mmCIF file of the C-alpha atoms, coordinates in Angstrom:
data_MODEL
# 
_entry.id   MODEL 
# 
loop_
_atom_site.group_PDB 
_atom_site.id 
_atom_site.type_symbol 
_atom_site.label_atom_id 
_atom_site.label_alt_id 
_atom_site.label_comp_id 
_atom_site.label_asym_id 
_atom_site.label_entity_id 
_atom_site.label_seq_id 
_atom_site.pdbx_PDB_ins_code 
_atom_site.Cartn_x 
_atom_site.Cartn_y 
_atom_site.Cartn_z 
_atom_site.occupancy 
_atom_site.B_iso_or_equiv 
_atom_site.pdbx_formal_charge 
_atom_site.auth_seq_id 
_atom_site.auth_comp_id 
_atom_site.auth_asym_id 
_atom_site.auth_atom_id 
_atom_site.pdbx_PDB_model_num 
ATOM 1  C CA . UNK A 1 1  ? 114.750 -157.709 -3.181  1.00 0.00 ? 1  UNK A CA 1 
ATOM 2  C CA . UNK A 1 2  ? 114.000 -158.274 -0.054  1.00 0.00 ? 2  UNK A CA 1 
ATOM 3  C CA . UNK A 1 3  ? 111.512 -155.865 1.630   1.00 0.00 ? 3  UNK A CA 1 
ATOM 4  C CA . UNK A 1 4  ? 111.497 -155.458 5.386   1.00 0.00 ? 4  UNK A CA 1 
ATOM 5  C CA . UNK A 1 5  ? 108.364 -155.328 7.218   1.00 0.00 ? 5  UNK A CA 1 
ATOM 6  C CA . UNK A 1 6  ? 106.553 -155.555 10.624  1.00 0.00 ? 6  UNK A CA 1 
ATOM 7  C CA . UNK A 1 7  ? 103.844 -157.810 11.502  1.00 0.00 ? 7  UNK A CA 1 
ATOM 8  C CA . UNK A 1 8  ? 101.649 -158.436 14.695  1.00 0.00 ? 8  UNK A CA 1 
ATOM 9  C CA . UNK A 1 9  ? 101.355 -162.542 15.129  1.00 0.00 ? 9  UNK A CA 1 
ATOM 10 C CA . UNK A 1 10 ? 99.954  -164.114 17.773  1.00 0.00 ? 10 UNK A CA 1 
ATOM 11 C CA . UNK A 1 11 ? 102.574 -165.654 20.131  1.00 0.00 ? 11 UNK A CA 1 
ATOM 12 C CA . UNK A 1 12 ? 100.508 -169.128 20.123  1.00 0.00 ? 12 UNK A CA 1 
ATOM 13 C CA . UNK A 1 13 ? 100.863 -168.797 15.915  1.00 0.00 ? 13 UNK A CA 1 
ATOM 14 C CA . UNK A 1 14 ? 104.260 -167.567 16.027  1.00 0.00 ? 14 UNK A CA 1 
ATOM 15 C CA . UNK A 1 15 ? 105.808 -170.710 18.306  1.00 0.00 ? 15 UNK A CA 1 
ATOM 16 C CA . UNK A 1 16 ? 104.415 -173.059 16.747  1.00 0.00 ? 16 UNK A CA 1 
ATOM 17 C CA . UNK A 1 17 ? 105.640 -172.036 13.501  1.00 0.00 ? 17 UNK A CA 1 
ATOM 18 C CA . UNK A 1 18 ? 109.332 -171.472 14.948  1.00 0.00 ? 18 UNK A CA 1 
ATOM 19 C CA . UNK A 1 19 ? 109.194 -175.457 15.691  1.00 0.00 ? 19 UNK A CA 1 
ATOM 20 C CA . UNK A 1 20 ? 108.481 -176.002 11.612  1.00 0.00 ? 20 UNK A CA 1 
ATOM 21 C CA . UNK A 1 21 ? 111.255 -173.616 10.598  1.00 0.00 ? 21 UNK A CA 1 
ATOM 22 C CA . UNK A 1 22 ? 114.123 -172.315 11.813  1.00 0.00 ? 22 UNK A CA 1 
ATOM 23 C CA . UNK A 1 23 ? 113.737 -169.610 8.814   1.00 0.00 ? 23 UNK A CA 1 
ATOM 24 C CA . UNK A 1 24 ? 110.665 -167.607 9.765   1.00 0.00 ? 24 UNK A CA 1 
ATOM 25 C CA . UNK A 1 25 ? 111.174 -164.908 6.896   1.00 0.00 ? 25 UNK A CA 1 
ATOM 26 C CA . UNK A 1 26 ? 111.358 -168.141 4.749   1.00 0.00 ? 26 UNK A CA 1 
ATOM 27 C CA . UNK A 1 27 ? 108.320 -169.628 6.286   1.00 0.00 ? 27 UNK A CA 1 
ATOM 28 C CA . UNK A 1 28 ? 105.768 -166.866 5.902   1.00 0.00 ? 28 UNK A CA 1 
ATOM 29 C CA . UNK A 1 29 ? 107.026 -166.241 2.207   1.00 0.00 ? 29 UNK A CA 1 
ATOM 30 C CA . UNK A 1 30 ? 106.291 -169.769 1.716   1.00 0.00 ? 30 UNK A CA 1 
ATOM 31 C CA . UNK A 1 31 ? 102.494 -169.039 3.400   1.00 0.00 ? 31 UNK A CA 1 
ATOM 32 C CA . UNK A 1 32 ? 102.455 -165.932 1.458   1.00 0.00 ? 32 UNK A CA 1 
ATOM 33 C CA . UNK A 1 33 ? 102.706 -167.733 -2.237  1.00 0.00 ? 33 UNK A CA 1 
ATOM 34 C CA . UNK A 1 34 ? 100.441 -170.258 -1.630  1.00 0.00 ? 34 UNK A CA 1 
ATOM 35 C CA . UNK A 1 35 ? 97.730  -167.975 -0.305  1.00 0.00 ? 35 UNK A CA 1 
ATOM 36 C CA . UNK A 1 36 ? 98.132  -165.632 -2.943  1.00 0.00 ? 36 UNK A CA 1 
ATOM 37 C CA . UNK A 1 37 ? 98.140  -168.816 -5.382  1.00 0.00 ? 37 UNK A CA 1 
ATOM 38 C CA . UNK A 1 38 ? 94.547  -170.121 -4.012  1.00 0.00 ? 38 UNK A CA 1 
ATOM 39 C CA . UNK A 1 39 ? 93.365  -166.365 -4.090  1.00 0.00 ? 39 UNK A CA 1 
ATOM 40 C CA . UNK A 1 40 ? 94.385  -166.348 -7.985  1.00 0.00 ? 40 UNK A CA 1 
ATOM 41 C CA . UNK A 1 41 ? 92.752  -169.495 -8.767  1.00 0.00 ? 41 UNK A CA 1 
ATOM 42 C CA . UNK A 1 42 ? 89.260  -168.538 -6.704  1.00 0.00 ? 42 UNK A CA 1 
ATOM 43 C CA . UNK A 1 43 ? 88.920  -165.208 -8.483  1.00 0.00 ? 43 UNK A CA 1 
ATOM 44 C CA . UNK A 1 44 ? 89.965  -167.257 -11.881 1.00 0.00 ? 44 UNK A CA 1 
ATOM 45 C CA . UNK A 1 45 ? 87.150  -169.703 -11.095 1.00 0.00 ? 45 UNK A CA 1 
ATOM 46 C CA . UNK A 1 46 ? 84.872  -167.185 -10.094 1.00 0.00 ? 46 UNK A CA 1 
ATOM 47 C CA . UNK A 1 47 ? 84.810  -165.494 -13.322 1.00 0.00 ? 47 UNK A CA 1 
ATOM 48 C CA . UNK A 1 48 ? 83.482  -168.751 -15.298 1.00 0.00 ? 48 UNK A CA 1 
ATOM 49 C CA . UNK A 1 49 ? 80.547  -168.173 -16.889 1.00 0.00 ? 49 UNK A CA 1 
ATOM 50 C CA . UNK A 1 50 ? 79.926  -164.324 -16.391 1.00 0.00 ? 50 UNK A CA 1 
ATOM 51 C CA . UNK A 1 51 ? 80.245  -163.948 -20.471 1.00 0.00 ? 51 UNK A CA 1 
ATOM 52 C CA . UNK A 1 52 ? 77.961  -166.926 -21.568 1.00 0.00 ? 52 UNK A CA 1 
ATOM 53 C CA . UNK A 1 53 ? 74.698  -164.337 -20.971 1.00 0.00 ? 53 UNK A CA 1 
ATOM 54 C CA . UNK A 1 54 ? 76.215  -161.824 -22.849 1.00 0.00 ? 54 UNK A CA 1 
ATOM 55 C CA . UNK A 1 55 ? 74.952  -161.274 -26.446 1.00 0.00 ? 55 UNK A CA 1 
ATOM 56 C CA . UNK A 1 56 ? 78.181  -160.217 -27.840 1.00 0.00 ? 56 UNK A CA 1 
ATOM 57 C CA . UNK A 1 57 ? 81.310  -161.589 -28.152 1.00 0.00 ? 57 UNK A CA 1 
ATOM 58 C CA . UNK A 1 58 ? 84.704  -160.334 -26.294 1.00 0.00 ? 58 UNK A CA 1 
ATOM 59 C CA . UNK A 1 59 ? 86.250  -159.331 -28.834 1.00 0.00 ? 59 UNK A CA 1 
ATOM 60 C CA . UNK A 1 60 ? 83.052  -157.178 -30.165 1.00 0.00 ? 60 UNK A CA 1 
ATOM 61 C CA . UNK A 1 61 ? 82.615  -155.302 -26.968 1.00 0.00 ? 61 UNK A CA 1 
ATOM 62 C CA . UNK A 1 62 ? 86.898  -154.639 -26.938 1.00 0.00 ? 62 UNK A CA 1 
ATOM 63 C CA . UNK A 1 63 ? 86.604  -153.235 -30.510 1.00 0.00 ? 63 UNK A CA 1 
ATOM 64 C CA . UNK A 1 64 ? 83.393  -151.194 -29.254 1.00 0.00 ? 64 UNK A CA 1 
ATOM 65 C CA . UNK A 1 65 ? 85.540  -149.888 -27.025 1.00 0.00 ? 65 UNK A CA 1 
ATOM 66 C CA . UNK A 1 66 ? 88.265  -149.158 -28.988 1.00 0.00 ? 66 UNK A CA 1 
ATOM 67 C CA . UNK A 1 67 ? 85.933  -146.948 -31.595 1.00 0.00 ? 67 UNK A CA 1 
ATOM 68 C CA . UNK A 1 68 ? 84.857  -145.304 -28.308 1.00 0.00 ? 68 UNK A CA 1 
ATOM 69 C CA . UNK A 1 69 ? 88.144  -144.055 -27.486 1.00 0.00 ? 69 UNK A CA 1 
ATOM 70 C CA . UNK A 1 70 ? 89.080  -143.416 -31.136 1.00 0.00 ? 70 UNK A CA 1 
ATOM 71 C CA . UNK A 1 71 ? 92.028  -145.779 -30.615 1.00 0.00 ? 71 UNK A CA 1 
ATOM 72 C CA . UNK A 1 72 ? 93.156  -146.703 -34.243 1.00 0.00 ? 72 UNK A CA 1 
ATOM 73 C CA . UNK A 1 73 ? 93.926  -150.516 -33.803 1.00 0.00 ? 73 UNK A CA 1 
ATOM 74 C CA . UNK A 1 74 ? 93.595  -153.017 -35.874 1.00 0.00 ? 74 UNK A CA 1 
ATOM 75 C CA . UNK A 1 75 ? 90.413  -155.024 -35.282 1.00 0.00 ? 75 UNK A CA 1 
ATOM 76 C CA . UNK A 1 76 ? 91.831  -158.046 -34.360 1.00 0.00 ? 76 UNK A CA 1 
ATOM 77 C CA . UNK A 1 77 ? 88.307  -160.348 -33.360 1.00 0.00 ? 77 UNK A CA 1 
ATOM 78 C CA . UNK A 1 78 ? 88.215  -160.492 -37.140 1.00 0.00 ? 78 UNK A CA 1 
# 
């Protein structure tokens, strides 16, 4: 499935892009995929170490959240 959209691109960037590829849509799609891949990596890297300062394990935190919401899920941490 594809979605048509309208975006504004500066003329110089558009002209340089057209020199690189005859299929502008494919070029933009490839560029967006690469951009999103890099953003996901940055997000993952920025989260490293955020849990190490907590006294509780992530499993303990999840189990407390389940208790708070009165969920009857199995205690998967044990």
